[in-house]
C-alpha positions in Angstrom: 0.0 0.3 -0.1 2.8 2.1 1.1 4.6 1.9 -2.1 5.9 4.8 -4.0 5.4 5.0 -8.1 8.3 4.0 -9.1 8.8 1.1 -6.9 5.3 -0.8 -7.4 6.0 -1.9 -10.7 9.9 -2.7 -10.1 8.7 -5.2 -7.2 5.9 -6.3 -9.3 7.8 -7.6 -12.2 10.3 -9.0 -9.6 7.5 -11.3 -8.3 6.9 -12.2 -11.8 10.0 -13.4 -12.5 9.7 -15.6 -9.6 6.8 -17.2 -10.8 8.4 -17.8 -14.1 10.9 -19.3 -12.3 9.3 -21.4 -9.9 6.7 -22.4 -12.8 9.5 -23.4 -15.3 11.1 -25.6 -12.5 7.8 -27.0 -12.0 7.9 -28.6 -15.3 10.6 -30.8 -14.1 9.5 -31.3 -11.0 6.0 -32.4 -12.0 6.9 -34.7 -14.8 8.7 -36.8 -12.4 5.4 -37.7 -10.8 2.5 -37.5 -13.3 0.8 -39.8 -14.1 2.6 -42.5 -12.8 2.5 -41.9 -9.4 -0.2 -39.1 -9.0 -3.0 -38.5 -11.2 -3.4 -35.0 -12.7 -6.5 -34.4 -10.8 -5.6 -36.0 -7.5 -2.4 -33.6 -8.1 -4.7 -30.8 -8.0 -7.0 -32.2 -5.0 -3.5 -32.3 -3.1 -2.6 -28.8 -4.0 -5.7 -27.1 -2.8 -5.7 -29.4 0.2 -2.1 -28.4 1.4 -2.2 -24.4 0.1 -5.4 -23.4 1.0 -4.9 -23.9 5.0 -2.2 -22.3 4.8 -3.5 -19.0 2.8 -6.1 -19.1 5.8 -2.8 -19.2 8.3 -1.8 -16.1 7.1 -4.8 -14.3 6.7 -6.1 -15.1 10.2 -2.9 -12.6 11.5 -4.1 -10.4 8.9 -7.8 -10.3 9.0 -9.8 -8.2 6.7 -13.7 -8.1 6.6 -14.9 -8.9 3.0 -18.0 -7.5 2.0 -21.0 -10.0 1.1 -21.8 -8.0 -2.2 -18.1 -9.2 -3.0 -18.7 -13.1 -2.6 -20.0 -14.2 -6.1 -17.2 -12.5 -7.9 -14.8 -14.2 -5.2 -16.6 -17.7 -6.1 -16.1 -16.8 -9.8 -12.2 -16.1 -9.7 -12.0 -19.5 -7.4 -14.1 -21.2 -10.3 -11.8 -19.6 -13.1 -8.6 -19.0 -11.4 -8.3 -22.2 -9.0 -10.8 -25.0 -10.0 -11.2 -24.7 -14.2 -7.5 -23.5 -14.7 -5.7 -26.2 -12.6 -7.9 -29.2 -13.7 -8.2 -28.2 -17.1 -4.3 -27.4 -17.5 -3.2 -30.8 -15.8 -5.5 -33.1 -17.5 -5.0 -31.6 -20.6 -1.2 -31.7 -20.4 -1.7 -35.4 -19.2 -3.5 -36.2 -22.6 -1.3 -34.1 -25.0 2.3 -33.0 -25.8 4.1 -30.5 -23.7 4.9 -28.9 -26.6 1.6 -28.4 -27.9 0.6 -27.2 -24.8 3.0 -24.8 -24.6 2.3 -23.2 -27.7 -1.7 -23.5 -26.9 -1.1 -21.4 -23.7 0.6 -18.5 -25.8 -2.8 -17.0 -26.8 -3.5 -16.3 -23.2 -2.1 -12.9 -23.2 -4.7 -12.0 -26.5 -7.4 -13.9 -24.3 -6.7 -11.6 -21.6 -5.8 -8.1 -23.8 -9.3 -9.1 -25.2 -11.1 -9.5 -22.0 -9.4 -6.7 -20.3 -11.0 -4.5 -23.2 -14.1 -5.8 -22.5 -14.7 -5.6 -19.1 -12.5 -3.4 -17.4 -12.3 -0.8 -20.5 -8.2 -1.3 -21.0 -7.1 0.3 -24.0 -5.6 -2.0 -27.0 -3.1 0.1 -28.1 -0.7 -0.8 -31.4 2.3 -1.1 -28.8 0.4 -3.5 -26.9 -0.5 -5.8 -30.0 3.1 -5.5 -31.0 4.8 -6.8 -27.9 1.8 -9.5 -27.8 2.9 -10.4 -31.3 6.7 -9.9 -30.4 6.4 -12.2 -27.6 3.9 -15.1 -29.3 6.6 -15.2 -32.5 9.6 -15.6 -30.4 7.9 -18.2 -27.9 6.3 -20.1 -31.2 9.8 -20.0 -32.8 11.8 -21.6 -29.6 9.3 -24.1 -29.3 9.0 -25.2 -32.9 12.8 -25.6 -32.8 13.0 -27.3 -29.9 14.5 -30.8 -29.5 13.1 -33.7 -28.9 10.2 -35.3 -31.0 7.5 -33.8 -33.6 4.6 -31.8 -32.8 2.1 -34.2 -32.9 3.7 -36.6 -30.7 1.6 -38.2 -27.8 -0.8 -35.0 -28.8 -4.6 -35.0 -28.8 -7.4 -33.0 -29.8 -9.2 -33.4 -26.7 -5.7 -32.3 -24.7 -5.3 -29.5 -26.7 -9.2 -27.9 -26.3 -8.9 -28.6 -22.5 -5.6 -26.4 -22.8 -7.0 -23.8 -24.6 -10.0 -23.8 -22.2 -7.8 -23.3 -19.4 -6.0 -20.7 -20.9 -9.7 -18.6 -21.3 -10.6 -20.1 -18.1 -7.2 -18.0 -16.6 -7.4 -15.1 -18.6 -11.3 -14.3 -17.0 -9.4 -15.0 -13.9 -7.1 -12.3 -14.2 -9.3 -9.5 -15.2 -12.4 -10.7 -13.0 -9.7 -10.4 -9.8 -8.2 -7.1 -10.7 -11.1 -4.8 -9.2 -11.1 -6.7 -6.1 -7.1 -5.7 -5.8 -8.5 -2.3 -5.6 -10.4 -2.8 -2.4 -8.8 -5.5 -0.3 -5.3 -6.6 0.4 -3.5 -9.4 -2.0 -3.8 -12.0 0.9 -7.2 -11.0 1.5 -8.4 -11.8 -1.7 -6.2 -15.2 -2.9 -7.1 -17.0 0.5 -11.1 -16.2 -0.2 -10.2 -17.5 -4.2 -8.5 -20.4 -2.7 -11.1 -21.4 -0.4 -14.1 -21.5 -2.9 -11.4 -22.9 -5.8 -10.3 -25.5 -3.5 -14.2 -26.6 -2.4 -14.9 -27.0 -6.0 -11.8 -28.8 -7.0 -11.0 -31.0 -4.1 -14.1 -33.4 -4.7 -13.1 -33.8 -8.4 -9.6 -35.1 -7.7 -10.3 -37.0 -4.3 -10.6 -40.2 -5.7 -7.2 -40.0 -7.4 -5.8 -38.7 -4.1 -6.9 -41.4 -2.2 -5.4 -44.2 -4.4 -1.9 -42.5 -4.0 0.6 -45.5 -2.7 2.5 -43.4 -0.7 4.6 -46.2 0.8 6.4 -46.2 -2.5 7.4 -42.6 -2.7 11.1 -42.1 -2.0 12.6 -38.8 -0.5 12.9 -37.0 -4.0 9.2 -38.0 -4.6 8.2 -36.2 -1.4 10.4 -33.5 -1.8 8.6 -32.5 -5.0 5.1 -32.9 -4.1 6.3 -30.3 -1.5 7.6 -28.0 -3.5 4.5 -28.2 -6.0 2.6 -27.2 -3.2 4.4 -24.8 -1.1 5.8 -23.0 -4.4 4.2 -23.5 -7.3 1.2 -23.2 -6.0 1.4 -21.5 -2.6 3.9 -19.0 -3.2 3.2 -18.6 -6.9 -0.5 -17.3 -6.3 0.7 -14.9 -3.5 3.1 -13.2 -6.1 0.4 -13.4 -8.9 -2.0 -11.8 -6.4 0.7 -9.4 -5.6 1.6 -8.1 -8.9 -1.9 -8.1 -10.1 -2.6 -5.2 -7.5 0.6 -3.2 -9.3 0.2 -3.7 -12.9 -2.6 -4.4 -15.2 -3.7 -8.4 -15.9 -2.1 -7.7 -19.8 1.1 -7.5 -17.9 1.1 -10.9 -15.6 -0.3 -12.5 -18.5 2.6 -11.7 -21.4 5.3 -13.3 -18.8 3.6 -16.8 -20.1 6.1 -16.2 -23.0 8.8 -16.6 -20.6 8.2 -19.9 -19.7 9.9 -21.8 -22.9 13.1 -19.7 -22.6 13.0 -20.2 -18.8 12.5 -24.3 -18.9 15.0 -24.5 -22.2 17.5 -22.8 -19.7 16.9 -25.0 -17.1 16.6 -28.3 -18.8 20.1 -27.3 -20.4 21.4 -26.2 -16.7 20.5 -29.8 -15.8 21.6 -31.7 -18.7 25.3 -29.8 -18.4 25.4 -30.5 -14.7 24.3 -34.3 -15.4 26.7 -34.8 -18.0 24.2 -35.2 -21.1 24.7 -33.8 -24.4 21.0 -33.8 -25.3 20.7 -29.9 -25.2 23.9 -29.1 -26.4 22.3 -27.1 -29.4 21.3 -24.4 -27.6 23.0 -21.5 -29.4 22.3 -18.2 -31.3 18.2 -19.2 -32.2 17.8 -19.3 -28.6 19.7 -15.7 -27.9 17.4 -14.4 -30.5 14.4 -15.7 -28.9 15.1 -14.5 -25.9 15.5 -10.8 -27.2 12.3 -11.3 -29.0 10.5 -12.3 -25.8 12.2 -9.6 -23.8 11.3 -6.7 -25.9 7.7 -8.2 -26.7 7.4 -8.2 -22.7 8.9 -4.7 -22.2 6.4 -3.4 -24.9 3.3 -4.3 -23.0 4.4 -3.7 -19.1 6.3 -0.4 -19.9 3.6 2.8 -20.9 4.4 4.8 -23.7 5.0 7.8 -21.5 7.5 5.9 -19.4 6.9 3.9 -16.3 3.7 4.8 -13.9 2.2 3.0 -11.5 -1.1 1.4 -12.5 -4.3 0.2 -9.9 -4.1 2.0 -6.4 
């Protein structure tokens, strides 16, 4: 609340970089658990069951009353930002290829921009359109030229459709939650969002969660589950909701274009430390994509007149 105009955007972008790094590492962590040891819906049940009490424990120490008139919007945010978002993405990822899923998710900033224009009156400037186009071009080029099997490997239209619906759902969430950030603390908003979203998501994945054979889990498996609950769920949602209080939803969504770059960098690092050579082709193409993506993020996030505070 007391941030200066210059510091708020800087802190928001730092939070979004943290989100990107955690999400990128999560690809490596979750891949080792799904679907052999934990089903996708069961993983969501674990996430909401573990993160929701943590949010409410913190919220109890910084209690803030919520108006009854805002409960319907909070329920909508829980439905779109937690229940539908998480269930569709994890189940879609299990049914299609990671490359397909990553490419489809690049539509999210476009959807957010259109939804923001319709519901919040956000201007669709040529600068933002250019930034989104550059980010999409860099991300898709990077993905199309990544190593591994072809685009059709282990892909399905059902999985692709679920990922697309997930992107649309998350776009609605980013826009719907924005007005709440002008009235309440980030912790207040995310606590109620997860309460509503968790109550709807847990029953869907409860049977898969109950079927988990915990006795077969290694120490690494337990650490992986802890990372997904504490970092990918609890910390990421806190950082995202904080950033939404400082910048427009389109700025938050454009950071999705960093995912292929960050994931590729982490895979390369893991391969290098492990002595493998399957990522040895990281070179000029990846560097050029990084510049294009960074330029797209800058065009969308920095106003034409310079950095200014957006929101409160």
